[in-house]
Biopython code that builds the backbone (N, CA, C, O; Angstrom):
import numpy as np
from Bio.PDB.StructureBuilder import StructureBuilder

atoms = [
    (1, "MET", "N", (58.761, -78.741, -12.670)),
    (1, "MET", "CA", (58.797, -77.309, -12.774)),
    (1, "MET", "C", (60.246, -76.844, -12.812)),
    (1, "MET", "O", (61.088, -77.329, -12.056)),
    (2, "ALA", "N", (60.525, -75.897, -13.703)),
    (2, "ALA", "CA", (61.892, -75.400, -13.866)),
    (2, "ALA", "C", (62.310, -74.562, -12.672)),
    (2, "ALA", "O", (61.491, -73.885, -12.051)),
    (3, "THR", "N", (63.588, -74.616, -12.364)),
    (3, "THR", "CA", (64.145, -73.802, -11.292)),
    (3, "THR", "C", (64.445, -72.418, -11.840)),
    (3, "THR", "O", (65.079, -72.306, -12.890)),
    (4, "PRO", "N", (64.010, -71.355, -11.164)),
    (4, "PRO", "CA", (64.299, -70.010, -11.668)),
    (4, "PRO", "C", (65.783, -69.683, -11.534)),
    (4, "PRO", "O", (66.486, -70.289, -10.725)),
    (5, "PRO", "N", (66.260, -68.717, -12.335)),
    (5, "PRO", "CA", (67.668, -68.327, -12.227)),
    (5, "PRO", "C", (67.947, -67.653, -10.898)),
    (5, "PRO", "O", (67.024, -67.181, -10.235)),
    (6, "PRO", "N", (69.213, -67.604, -10.500)),
    (6, "PRO", "CA", (69.565, -66.933, -9.245)),
    (6, "PRO", "C", (69.075, -65.484, -9.240)),
    (6, "PRO", "O", (69.059, -64.823, -10.278)),
    (7, "GLU", "N", (68.679, -65.001, -8.071)),
    (7, "GLU", "CA", (68.090, -63.661, -7.923)),
    (7, "GLU", "C", (68.991, -62.554, -8.473)),
    (7, "GLU", "O", (68.506, -61.638, -9.137)),
    (8, "GLU", "N", (70.289, -62.627, -8.207)),
    (8, "GLU", "CA", (71.206, -61.588, -8.691)),
    (8, "GLU", "C", (71.241, -61.560, -10.219)),
    (8, "GLU", "O", (71.287, -60.488, -10.822)),
    (9, "ASN", "N", (71.219, -62.735, -10.838)),
    (9, "ASN", "CA", (71.229, -62.796, -12.299)),
    (9, "ASN", "C", (69.939, -62.214, -12.870)),
    (9, "ASN", "O", (69.955, -61.517, -13.885)),
    (10, "LEU", "N", (68.837, -62.507, -12.216)),
    (10, "LEU", "CA", (67.557, -61.960, -12.660)),
    (10, "LEU", "C", (67.570, -60.435, -12.564)),
    (10, "LEU", "O", (67.041, -59.759, -13.446)),
    (11, "LYS", "N", (68.159, -59.894, -11.519)),
    (11, "LYS", "CA", (68.268, -58.429, -11.387)),
    (11, "LYS", "C", (69.078, -57.845, -12.535)),
    (11, "LYS", "O", (68.743, -56.779, -13.053)),
    (12, "GLN", "N", (70.138, -58.532, -12.936)),
    (12, "GLN", "CA", (70.936, -58.064, -14.061)),
    (12, "GLN", "C", (70.110, -58.082, -15.348)),
    (12, "GLN", "O", (70.192, -57.159, -16.158)),
    (13, "PHE", "N", (69.317, -59.133, -15.529)),
    (13, "PHE", "CA", (68.461, -59.230, -16.715)),
    (13, "PHE", "C", (67.437, -58.091, -16.697)),
    (13, "PHE", "O", (67.203, -57.451, -17.723)),
    (14, "GLN", "N", (66.836, -57.839, -15.550)),
    (14, "GLN", "CA", (65.867, -56.749, -15.433)),
    (14, "GLN", "C", (66.519, -55.412, -15.790)),
    (14, "GLN", "O", (65.912, -54.590, -16.477)),
    (15, "LEU", "N", (67.740, -55.196, -15.330)),
    (15, "LEU", "CA", (68.470, -53.979, -15.665)),
    (15, "LEU", "C", (68.669, -53.889, -17.178)),
    (15, "LEU", "O", (68.395, -52.851, -17.781)),
    (16, "ALA", "N", (69.142, -54.967, -17.787)),
    (16, "ALA", "CA", (69.411, -54.969, -19.227)),
    (16, "ALA", "C", (68.146, -54.647, -20.025)),
    (16, "ALA", "O", (68.192, -53.858, -20.969)),
    (17, "VAL", "N", (67.034, -55.244, -19.655)),
    (17, "VAL", "CA", (65.776, -55.008, -20.358)),
    (17, "VAL", "C", (65.303, -53.572, -20.156)),
    (17, "VAL", "O", (64.729, -52.977, -21.068)),
    (18, "SER", "N", (65.533, -53.016, -18.988)),
    (18, "SER", "CA", (65.088, -51.647, -18.703)),
    (18, "SER", "C", (65.825, -50.604, -19.548)),
    (18, "SER", "O", (65.374, -49.462, -19.639)),
    (19, "LEU", "N", (66.936, -50.971, -20.161)),
    (19, "LEU", "CA", (67.712, -50.036, -20.973)),
    (19, "LEU", "C", (67.032, -49.709, -22.304)),
    (19, "LEU", "O", (67.352, -48.704, -22.940)),
    (20, "VAL", "N", (66.094, -50.560, -22.722)),
    (20, "VAL", "CA", (65.357, -50.345, -23.974)),
    (20, "VAL", "C", (63.870, -50.289, -23.611)),
    (20, "VAL", "O", (63.257, -51.324, -23.347)),
    (21, "PRO", "N", (63.288, -49.083, -23.597)),
    (21, "PRO", "CA", (61.909, -48.919, -23.118)),
    (21, "PRO", "C", (60.870, -49.826, -23.796)),
    (21, "PRO", "O", (59.868, -50.175, -23.172)),
    (22, "GLU", "N", (61.091, -50.208, -25.044)),
    (22, "GLU", "CA", (60.115, -51.044, -25.749)),
    (22, "GLU", "C", (60.161, -52.518, -25.340)),
    (22, "GLU", "O", (59.257, -53.285, -25.671)),
    (23, "MET", "N", (61.207, -52.910, -24.625)),
    (23, "MET", "CA", (61.343, -54.315, -24.234)),
    (23, "MET", "C", (60.523, -54.599, -22.985)),
    (23, "MET", "O", (60.396, -53.755, -22.098)),
    (24, "GLU", "N", (59.964, -55.818, -22.934)),
    (24, "GLU", "CA", (59.175, -56.244, -21.784)),
    (24, "GLU", "C", (59.632, -57.631, -21.354)),
    (24, "GLU", "O", (59.633, -58.572, -22.148)),
    (25, "LEU", "N", (60.016, -57.746, -20.092)),
    (25, "LEU", "CA", (60.455, -59.027, -19.546)),
    (25, "LEU", "C", (59.237, -59.902, -19.293)),
    (25, "LEU", "O", (58.249, -59.449, -18.714)),
    (26, "LYS", "N", (59.310, -61.156, -19.728)),
    (26, "LYS", "CA", (58.206, -62.100, -19.583)),
    (26, "LYS", "C", (58.714, -63.356, -18.891)),
    (26, "LYS", "O", (59.920, -63.581, -18.797)),
    (27, "GLY", "N", (57.785, -64.171, -18.407)),
    (27, "GLY", "CA", (58.129, -65.458, -17.835)),
    (27, "GLY", "C", (58.077, -65.472, -16.319)),
    (27, "GLY", "O", (58.012, -64.430, -15.666)),
    (28, "LYS", "N", (58.107, -66.685, -15.776)),
    (28, "LYS", "CA", (58.097, -66.877, -14.328)),
    (28, "LYS", "C", (59.314, -67.667, -13.871)),
    (28, "LYS", "O", (59.960, -67.292, -12.892)),
    (29, "ASN", "N", (59.630, -68.736, -14.552)),
    (29, "ASN", "CA", (60.797, -69.552, -14.205)),
    (29, "ASN", "C", (61.876, -69.486, -15.274)),
    (29, "ASN", "O", (63.059, -69.665, -14.987)),
    (30, "MET", "N", (61.463, -69.229, -16.494)),
    (30, "MET", "CA", (62.384, -68.999, -17.597)),
    (30, "MET", "C", (62.069, -67.595, -18.084)),
    (30, "MET", "O", (60.979, -67.352, -18.602)),
    (31, "TRP", "N", (62.998, -66.673, -17.928)),
    (31, "TRP", "CA", (62.768, -65.277, -18.257)),
    (31, "TRP", "C", (63.184, -65.018, -19.696)),
    (31, "TRP", "O", (64.174, -65.572, -20.173)),
    (32, "TYR", "N", (62.423, -64.172, -20.387)),
    (32, "TYR", "CA", (62.707, -63.902, -21.791)),
    (32, "TYR", "C", (62.019, -62.623, -22.248)),
    (32, "TYR", "O", (61.188, -62.061, -21.535)),
    (33, "THR", "N", (62.376, -62.172, -23.443)),
    (33, "THR", "CA", (61.625, -61.142, -24.145)),
    (33, "THR", "C", (61.266, -61.734, -25.497)),
    (33, "THR", "O", (61.979, -62.590, -26.021)),
    (34, "SER", "N", (60.164, -61.274, -26.052)),
    (34, "SER", "CA", (59.757, -61.758, -27.365)),
    (34, "SER", "C", (59.004, -60.670, -28.114)),
    (34, "SER", "O", (58.480, -59.720, -27.532)),
    (35, "MET", "N", (58.974, -60.849, -29.425)),
    (35, "MET", "CA", (58.264, -59.928, -30.298)),
    (35, "MET", "C", (57.681, -60.744, -31.448)),
    (35, "MET", "O", (58.391, -61.519, -32.090)),
    (36, "ASN", "N", (56.413, -60.568, -31.700)),
    (36, "ASN", "CA", (55.740, -61.283, -32.795)),
    (36, "ASN", "C", (55.960, -62.796, -32.722)),
    (36, "ASN", "O", (56.091, -63.460, -33.750)),
    (37, "GLY", "N", (55.998, -63.325, -31.517)),
    (37, "GLY", "CA", (56.168, -64.760, -31.331)),
    (37, "GLY", "C", (57.604, -65.247, -31.382)),
    (37, "GLY", "O", (57.850, -66.448, -31.263)),
    (38, "ASN", "N", (58.556, -64.344, -31.557)),
    (38, "ASN", "CA", (59.972, -64.707, -31.616)),
    (38, "ASN", "C", (60.684, -64.267, -30.342)),
    (38, "ASN", "O", (60.738, -63.077, -30.031)),
    (39, "MET", "N", (61.226, -65.228, -29.614)),
    (39, "MET", "CA", (62.010, -64.919, -28.430)),
    (39, "MET", "C", (63.346, -64.340, -28.890)),
    (39, "MET", "O", (63.938, -64.835, -29.849)),
    (40, "TYR", "N", (63.829, -63.282, -28.202)),
    (40, "TYR", "CA", (65.109, -62.715, -28.609)),
    (40, "TYR", "C", (66.066, -62.431, -27.459)),
    (40, "TYR", "O", (67.217, -62.070, -27.707)),
    (41, "THR", "N", (65.640, -62.580, -26.227)),
    (41, "THR", "CA", (66.557, -62.653, -25.088)),
    (41, "THR", "C", (66.040, -63.771, -24.196)),
    (41, "THR", "O", (64.860, -64.120, -24.234)),
    (42, "TYR", "N", (66.943, -64.326, -23.391)),
    (42, "TYR", "CA", (66.573, -65.510, -22.621)),
    (42, "TYR", "C", (67.500, -65.666, -21.431)),
    (42, "TYR", "O", (68.704, -65.427, -21.523)),
    (43, "MET", "N", (66.913, -66.074, -20.305)),
    (43, "MET", "CA", (67.716, -66.480, -19.149)),
    (43, "MET", "C", (67.070, -67.713, -18.544)),
    (43, "MET", "O", (65.938, -67.666, -18.063)),
    (44, "GLY", "N", (67.792, -68.798, -18.574)),
    (44, "GLY", "CA", (67.305, -70.046, -18.005)),
    (44, "GLY", "C", (67.773, -70.230, -16.575)),
    (44, "GLY", "O", (68.265, -69.294, -15.944)),
    (45, "LYS", "N", (67.618, -71.427, -16.080)),
    (45, "LYS", "CA", (67.935, -71.725, -14.685)),
    (45, "LYS", "C", (69.411, -71.527, -14.350)),
    (45, "LYS", "O", (69.764, -71.344, -13.185)),
    (46, "GLU", "N", (70.278, -71.562, -15.371)),
    (46, "GLU", "CA", (71.710, -71.375, -15.132)),
    (46, "GLU", "C", (72.033, -69.927, -14.796)),
    (46, "GLU", "O", (73.095, -69.634, -14.246)),
    (47, "GLY", "N", (71.103, -69.009, -15.132)),
    (47, "GLY", "CA", (71.309, -67.595, -14.835)),
    (47, "GLY", "C", (72.183, -66.869, -15.840)),
    (47, "GLY", "O", (72.747, -65.821, -15.526)),
    (48, "ILE", "N", (72.305, -67.411, -17.044)),
    (48, "ILE", "CA", (73.103, -66.772, -18.088)),
    (48, "ILE", "C", (72.167, -66.064, -19.051)),
    (48, "ILE", "O", (71.256, -66.677, -19.606)),
    (49, "LEU", "N", (72.393, -64.773, -19.249)),
    (49, "LEU", "CA", (71.597, -64.007, -20.188)),
    (49, "LEU", "C", (72.127, -64.247, -21.588)),
    (49, "LEU", "O", (73.320, -64.100, -21.852)),
    (50, "GLY", "N", (71.222, -64.620, -22.482)),
    (50, "GLY", "CA", (71.568, -64.791, -23.888)),
    (50, "GLY", "C", (70.754, -63.834, -24.729)),
    (50, "GLY", "O", (69.576, -63.600, -24.459)),
    (51, "ILE", "N", (71.389, -63.280, -25.757)),
    (51, "ILE", "CA", (70.676, -62.411, -26.687)),
    (51, "ILE", "C", (70.812, -62.972, -28.093)),
    (51, "ILE", "O", (71.808, -63.613, -28.428)),
    (52, "ARG", "N", (69.805, -62.722, -28.900)),
    (52, "ARG", "CA", (69.758, -63.220, -30.269)),
    (52, "ARG", "C", (70.242, -62.125, -31.216)),
    (52, "ARG", "O", (69.783, -60.984, -31.155)),
    (53, "LEU", "N", (71.170, -62.492, -32.085)),
    (53, "LEU", "CA", (71.744, -61.530, -33.024)),
    (53, "LEU", "C", (71.753, -62.106, -34.437)),
    (53, "LEU", "O", (71.756, -63.321, -34.635)),
    (54, "GLY", "N", (71.757, -61.201, -35.409)),
    (54, "GLY", "CA", (71.914, -61.605, -36.801)),
    (54, "GLY", "C", (73.285, -62.214, -37.027)),
    (54, "GLY", "O", (74.178, -62.093, -36.189)),
    (55, "LYS", "N", (73.442, -62.866, -38.160)),
    (55, "LYS", "CA", (74.651, -63.652, -38.432)),
    (55, "LYS", "C", (75.951, -62.864, -38.251)),
    (55, "LYS", "O", (76.853, -63.325, -37.552)),
    (56, "GLU", "N", (76.061, -61.693, -38.866)),
    (56, "GLU", "CA", (77.303, -60.923, -38.785)),
    (56, "GLU", "C", (77.561, -60.422, -37.363)),
    (56, "GLU", "O", (78.685, -60.496, -36.867)),
    (57, "ASP", "N", (76.510, -59.911, -36.709)),
    (57, "ASP", "CA", (76.661, -59.419, -35.337)),
    (57, "ASP", "C", (76.979, -60.565, -34.380)),
    (57, "ASP", "O", (77.764, -60.403, -33.446)),
    (58, "TYR", "N", (76.365, -61.718, -34.618)),
    (58, "TYR", "CA", (76.595, -62.915, -33.808)),
    (58, "TYR", "C", (78.079, -63.304, -33.863)),
    (58, "TYR", "O", (78.709, -63.541, -32.832)),
    (59, "THR", "N", (78.616, -63.365, -35.073)),
    (59, "THR", "CA", (80.016, -63.752, -35.255)),
    (59, "THR", "C", (80.956, -62.726, -34.627)),
    (59, "THR", "O", (81.913, -63.089, -33.944)),
    (60, "ALA", "N", (80.678, -61.451, -34.862)),
    (60, "ALA", "CA", (81.528, -60.386, -34.313)),
    (60, "ALA", "C", (81.507, -60.394, -32.786)),
    (60, "ALA", "O", (82.548, -60.215, -32.154)),
    (61, "PHE", "N", (80.337, -60.600, -32.190)),
    (61, "PHE", "CA", (80.213, -60.631, -30.734)),
    (61, "PHE", "C", (81.016, -61.794, -30.160)),
    (61, "PHE", "O", (81.761, -61.624, -29.195)),
    (62, "ARG", "N", (80.862, -62.975, -30.755)),
    (62, "ARG", "CA", (81.587, -64.158, -30.264)),
    (62, "ARG", "C", (83.097, -63.940, -30.308)),
    (62, "ARG", "O", (83.815, -64.331, -29.387)),
    (63, "GLU", "N", (83.566, -63.323, -31.369)),
    (63, "GLU", "CA", (85.008, -63.072, -31.495)),
    (63, "GLU", "C", (85.471, -62.006, -30.509)),
    (63, "GLU", "O", (86.506, -62.166, -29.862)),
    (64, "LYS", "N", (84.718, -60.929, -30.391)),
    (64, "LYS", "CA", (85.115, -59.823, -29.511)),
    (64, "LYS", "C", (85.175, -60.242, -28.050)),
    (64, "LYS", "O", (86.109, -59.877, -27.336)),
    (65, "TYR", "N", (84.180, -61.008, -27.600)),
    (65, "TYR", "CA", (84.097, -61.371, -26.182)),
    (65, "TYR", "C", (84.551, -62.801, -25.894)),
    (65, "TYR", "O", (84.500, -63.252, -24.749)),
    (66, "ASN", "N", (84.993, -63.509, -26.927)),
    (66, "ASN", "CA", (85.502, -64.866, -26.766)),
    (66, "ASN", "C", (84.523, -65.758, -25.996)),
    (66, "ASN", "O", (84.886, -66.406, -25.014)),
    (67, "VAL", "N", (83.270, -65.772, -26.471)),
    (67, "VAL", "CA", (82.233, -66.598, -25.838)),
    (67, "VAL", "C", (81.871, -67.757, -26.750)),
    (67, "VAL", "O", (82.036, -67.685, -27.968)),
    (68, "GLY", "N", (81.383, -68.810, -26.149)),
    (68, "GLY", "CA", (80.962, -69.991, -26.892)),
    (68, "GLY", "C", (79.466, -69.991, -27.128)),
    (68, "GLY", "O", (78.827, -68.941, -27.205)),
    (69, "ASP", "N", (78.929, -71.183, -27.238)),
    (69, "ASP", "CA", (77.503, -71.351, -27.493)),
    (69, "ASP", "C", (76.686, -71.109, -26.231)),
    (69, "ASP", "O", (77.159, -71.326, -25.115)),
    (70, "LEU", "N", (75.461, -70.659, -26.426)),
    (70, "LEU", "CA", (74.502, -70.606, -25.325)),
    (70, "LEU", "C", (73.689, -71.886, -25.414)),
    (70, "LEU", "O", (73.115, -72.198, -26.457)),
    (71, "LYS", "N", (73.645, -72.620, -24.317)),
    (71, "LYS", "CA", (72.907, -73.883, -24.306)),
    (71, "LYS", "C", (71.745, -73.805, -23.329)),
    (71, "LYS", "O", (71.824, -73.153, -22.288)),
    (72, "SER", "N", (70.680, -74.478, -23.687)),
    (72, "SER", "CA", (69.517, -74.605, -22.831)),
    (72, "SER", "C", (69.104, -76.061, -22.823)),
    (72, "SER", "O", (68.794, -76.631, -23.869)),
    (73, "TYR", "N", (69.099, -76.658, -21.658)),
    (73, "TYR", "CA", (68.769, -78.070, -21.514)),
    (73, "TYR", "C", (69.618, -78.936, -22.448)),
    (73, "TYR", "O", (69.128, -79.907, -23.024)),
    (74, "GLY", "N", (70.891, -78.574, -22.589)),
    (74, "GLY", "CA", (71.833, -79.352, -23.375)),
    (74, "GLY", "C", (71.833, -79.056, -24.868)),
    (74, "GLY", "O", (72.697, -79.553, -25.590)),
    (75, "ALA", "N", (70.885, -78.261, -25.344)),
    (75, "ALA", "CA", (70.810, -77.944, -26.774)),
    (75, "ALA", "C", (71.371, -76.549, -27.034)),
    (75, "ALA", "O", (71.152, -75.623, -26.253)),
    (76, "VAL", "N", (72.095, -76.414, -28.138)),
    (76, "VAL", "CA", (72.632, -75.109, -28.528)),
    (76, "VAL", "C", (71.488, -74.245, -29.041)),
    (76, "VAL", "O", (70.688, -74.670, -29.874)),
    (77, "MET", "N", (71.431, -73.024, -28.525)),
    (77, "MET", "CA", (70.413, -72.069, -28.978)),
    (77, "MET", "C", (71.018, -71.279, -30.136)),
    (77, "MET", "O", (71.858, -70.401, -29.936)),
    (78, "ARG", "N", (70.579, -71.605, -31.340)),
    (78, "ARG", "CA", (71.114, -70.954, -32.534)),
    (78, "ARG", "C", (70.827, -69.454, -32.498)),
    (78, "ARG", "O", (69.766, -69.026, -32.045)),
    (79, "GLU", "N", (71.760, -68.684, -32.967)),
    (79, "GLU", "CA", (71.710, -67.220, -33.054)),
    (79, "GLU", "C", (71.883, -66.511, -31.709)),
    (79, "GLU", "O", (71.905, -65.281, -31.677)),
    (80, "TYR", "N", (72.005, -67.236, -30.610)),
    (80, "TYR", "CA", (72.133, -66.613, -29.282)),
    (80, "TYR", "C", (73.582, -66.619, -28.820)),
    (80, "TYR", "O", (74.324, -67.578, -29.033)),
    (81, "VAL", "N", (73.960, -65.518, -28.181)),
    (81, "VAL", "CA", (75.280, -65.421, -27.556)),
    (81, "VAL", "C", (75.078, -65.156, -26.064)),
    (81, "VAL", "O", (74.164, -64.425, -25.683)),
    (82, "PRO", "N", (75.920, -65.742, -25.225)),
    (82, "PRO", "CA", (75.839, -65.443, -23.795)),
    (82, "PRO", "C", (76.494, -64.094, -23.501)),
    (82, "PRO", "O", (77.552, -63.779, -24.045)),
    (83, "ILE", "N", (75.864, -63.312, -22.648)),
    (83, "ILE", "CA", (76.407, -62.011, -22.264)),
    (83, "ILE", "C", (77.439, -62.228, -21.148)),
    (83, "ILE", "O", (77.096, -62.740, -20.083)),
    (84, "PRO", "N", (78.688, -61.845, -21.383)),
    (84, "PRO", "CA", (79.704, -62.013, -20.334)),
    (84, "PRO", "C", (79.469, -61.023, -19.187)),
    (84, "PRO", "O", (78.917, -59.942, -19.394)),
    (85, "GLN", "N", (79.882, -61.394, -18.014)),
    (85, "GLN", "CA", (79.690, -60.576, -16.814)),
    (85, "GLN", "C", (80.227, -59.158, -16.985)),
    (85, "GLN", "O", (79.643, -58.207, -16.466)),
    (86, "GLU", "N", (81.317, -59.014, -17.698)),
    (86, "GLU", "CA", (81.930, -57.689, -17.864)),
    (86, "GLU", "C", (80.984, -56.674, -18.508)),
    (86, "GLU", "O", (81.115, -55.473, -18.268)),
    (87, "LEU", "N", (80.041, -57.136, -19.316)),
    (87, "LEU", "CA", (79.116, -56.191, -19.958)),
    (87, "LEU", "C", (78.130, -55.576, -18.973)),
    (87, "LEU", "O", (77.622, -54.482, -19.215)),
    (88, "PHE", "N", (77.854, -56.253, -17.879)),
    (88, "PHE", "CA", (76.953, -55.688, -16.872)),
    (88, "PHE", "C", (77.622, -54.540, -16.119)),
    (88, "PHE", "O", (76.960, -53.786, -15.405)),
    (89, "GLU", "N", (78.920, -54.416, -16.281)),
    (89, "GLU", "CA", (79.668, -53.329, -15.656)),
    (89, "GLU", "C", (79.895, -52.179, -16.627)),
    (89, "GLU", "O", (80.459, -51.151, -16.251)),
    (90, "ASP", "N", (79.461, -52.345, -17.868)),
    (90, "ASP", "CA", (79.583, -51.319, -18.911)),
    (90, "ASP", "C", (78.183, -51.088, -19.487)),
    (90, "ASP", "O", (77.825, -51.643, -20.526)),
    (91, "ILE", "N", (77.417, -50.276, -18.804)),
    (91, "ILE", "CA", (75.995, -50.092, -19.125)),
    (91, "ILE", "C", (75.789, -49.576, -20.551)),
    (91, "ILE", "O", (74.857, -50.009, -21.228)),
    (92, "GLU", "N", (76.635, -48.669, -21.015)),
    (92, "GLU", "CA", (76.461, -48.129, -22.377)),
    (92, "GLU", "C", (76.622, -49.234, -23.432)),
    (92, "GLU", "O", (75.839, -49.303, -24.379)),
    (93, "THR", "N", (77.618, -50.082, -23.270)),
    (93, "THR", "CA", (77.821, -51.176, -24.224)),
    (93, "THR", "C", (76.707, -52.200, -24.099)),
    (93, "THR", "O", (76.227, -52.718, -25.107)),
    (94, "LEU", "N", (76.290, -52.496, -22.880)),
    (94, "LEU", "CA", (75.177, -53.417, -22.675)),
    (94, "LEU", "C", (73.924, -52.874, -23.357)),
    (94, "LEU", "O", (73.207, -53.618, -24.027)),
    (95, "LYS", "N", (73.664, -51.597, -23.189)),
    (95, "LYS", "CA", (72.503, -50.973, -23.842)),
    (95, "LYS", "C", (72.600, -51.121, -25.356)),
    (95, "LYS", "O", (71.607, -51.428, -26.015)),
    (96, "HIS", "N", (73.773, -50.908, -25.901)),
    (96, "HIS", "CA", (73.985, -51.054, -27.349)),
    (96, "HIS", "C", (73.577, -52.454, -27.818)),
    (96, "HIS", "O", (72.875, -52.594, -28.819)),
    (97, "TYR", "N", (74.014, -53.478, -27.102)),
    (97, "TYR", "CA", (73.682, -54.848, -27.511)),
    (97, "TYR", "C", (72.198, -55.167, -27.282)),
    (97, "TYR", "O", (71.602, -55.920, -28.051)),
    (98, "MET", "N", (71.614, -54.606, -26.248)),
    (98, "MET", "CA", (70.178, -54.821, -26.038)),
    (98, "MET", "C", (69.372, -54.147, -27.155)),
    (98, "MET", "O", (68.357, -54.682, -27.601)),
    (99, "GLU", "N", (69.821, -52.992, -27.594)),
    (99, "GLU", "CA", (69.171, -52.326, -28.731)),
    (99, "GLU", "C", (69.366, -53.139, -30.012)),
    (99, "GLU", "O", (68.461, -53.219, -30.843)),
    (100, "MET", "N", (70.540, -53.737, -30.168)),
    (100, "MET", "CA", (70.804, -54.569, -31.356)),
    (100, "MET", "C", (69.883, -55.781, -31.400)),
    (100, "MET", "O", (69.321, -56.094, -32.449)),
    (101, "THR", "N", (69.724, -56.465, -30.269)),
    (101, "THR", "CA", (68.880, -57.656, -30.271)),
    (101, "THR", "C", (67.419, -57.274, -30.505)),
    (101, "THR", "O", (66.686, -57.996, -31.181)),
    (102, "HIS", "N", (67.001, -56.147, -29.949)),
    (102, "HIS", "CA", (65.626, -55.674, -30.156)),
    (102, "HIS", "C", (65.408, -55.334, -31.632)),
    (102, "HIS", "O", (64.377, -55.687, -32.204)),
    (103, "ALA", "N", (66.367, -54.656, -32.243)),
    (103, "ALA", "CA", (66.273, -54.310, -33.664)),
    (103, "ALA", "C", (66.249, -55.577, -34.524)),
    (103, "ALA", "O", (65.500, -55.653, -35.498)),
    (104, "TYR", "N", (67.061, -56.565, -34.166)),
    (104, "TYR", "CA", (67.078, -57.816, -34.925)),
    (104, "TYR", "C", (65.726, -58.519, -34.825)),
    (104, "TYR", "O", (65.234, -59.067, -35.811)),
    (105, "ALA", "N", (65.135, -58.503, -33.652)),
    (105, "ALA", "CA", (63.830, -59.155, -33.462)),
    (105, "ALA", "C", (62.770, -58.543, -34.380)),
    (105, "ALA", "O", (61.859, -59.236, -34.833)),
    (106, "LYS", "N", (62.892, -57.252, -34.648)),
    (106, "LYS", "CA", (61.935, -56.578, -35.537)),
    (106, "LYS", "C", (62.022, -57.086, -36.974)),
    (106, "LYS", "O", (61.066, -56.955, -37.739)),
    (107, "THR", "N", (63.170, -57.669, -37.343)),
    (107, "THR", "CA", (63.358, -58.156, -38.714)),
    (107, "THR", "C", (62.841, -59.579, -38.902)),
    (107, "THR", "O", (62.704, -60.040, -40.035)),
    (108, "LEU", "N", (62.554, -60.274, -37.820)),
    (108, "LEU", "CA", (62.132, -61.682, -37.907)),
    (108, "LEU", "C", (60.666, -61.769, -38.302)),
    (108, "LEU", "O", (59.850, -60.976, -37.832)),
    (109, "PRO", "N", (60.322, -62.722, -39.160)),
    (109, "PRO", "CA", (58.909, -62.856, -39.555)),
    (109, "PRO", "C", (58.063, -63.292, -38.373)),
    (109, "PRO", "O", (58.508, -64.109, -37.566)),
    (110, "PRO", "N", (56.840, -62.757, -38.253)),
    (110, "PRO", "CA", (55.972, -63.150, -37.137)),
    (110, "PRO", "C", (55.675, -64.644, -37.163)),
    (110, "PRO", "O", (55.534, -65.247, -38.227)),
    (111, "LYS", "N", (55.583, -65.225, -35.979)),
    (111, "LYS", "CA", (55.201, -66.627, -35.839)),
    (111, "LYS", "C", (53.713, -66.681, -35.509)),
    (111, "LYS", "O", (53.224, -65.855, -34.738)),
    (112, "PRO", "N", (52.997, -67.629, -36.073)),
    (112, "PRO", "CA", (51.578, -67.734, -35.714)),
    (112, "PRO", "C", (51.434, -68.155, -34.253)),
    (112, "PRO", "O", (52.223, -68.951, -33.744)),
    (113, "THR", "N", (50.427, -67.616, -33.595)),
    (113, "THR", "CA", (50.200, -67.981, -32.204)),
    (113, "THR", "C", (49.588, -69.364, -32.123)),
    (113, "THR", "O", (48.876, -69.804, -33.026)),
    (114, "LYS", "N", (49.881, -70.045, -31.014)),
    (114, "LYS", "CA", (49.355, -71.395, -30.799)),
    (114, "LYS", "C", (48.154, -71.381, -29.875)),
    (114, "LYS", "O", (47.479, -72.397, -29.709)),
    (115, "LYS", "N", (47.881, -70.217, -29.265)),
    (115, "LYS", "CA", (46.752, -70.115, -28.348)),
    (115, "LYS", "C", (45.447, -70.070, -29.133)),
    (115, "LYS", "O", (45.376, -69.492, -30.217)),
    (116, "LYS", "N", (44.421, -70.691, -28.565)),
    (116, "LYS", "CA", (43.089, -70.645, -29.188)),
    (116, "LYS", "C", (42.128, -69.908, -28.312)),
    (116, "LYS", "O", (40.958, -69.764, -28.664)),
]
sb = StructureBuilder()
sb.init_structure("model")
sb.init_model(0)
sb.init_chain("A")
sb.init_seg("    ")
for serial, (resi, resn, name, xyz) in enumerate(atoms, 1):
    if name == "N":
        sb.init_residue(resn, " ", resi, " ")
    sb.init_atom(name, np.array(xyz, "f"), 0.0, 1.0, " ", f" {name:<3s}", serial, name[0])
structure = sb.get_structure()
């Protein structure tokens, strides 16, 4: 069973998700948001919030905040950028990026469900 992220980090994720009324936090040990079967925010056991962005926004974010890859279980999560701690202190900018990731998720083609 996966170890949940630290409580303080989870509170930050809950705050970030609450900034966009249409977003819903899911999960028990691995926290995430998803739309049409596509995950677009994620927090694993390390307690790092990652958001999924389109190619241009992804590149611009990485350059602006000087962040590297977001990894989960040693694998790079393509299209995801880690949210630096400083953004949790700038709620308006954090909200902007949460709205961006939500908008990007709307552009992704739906994935078929695996549940029967």
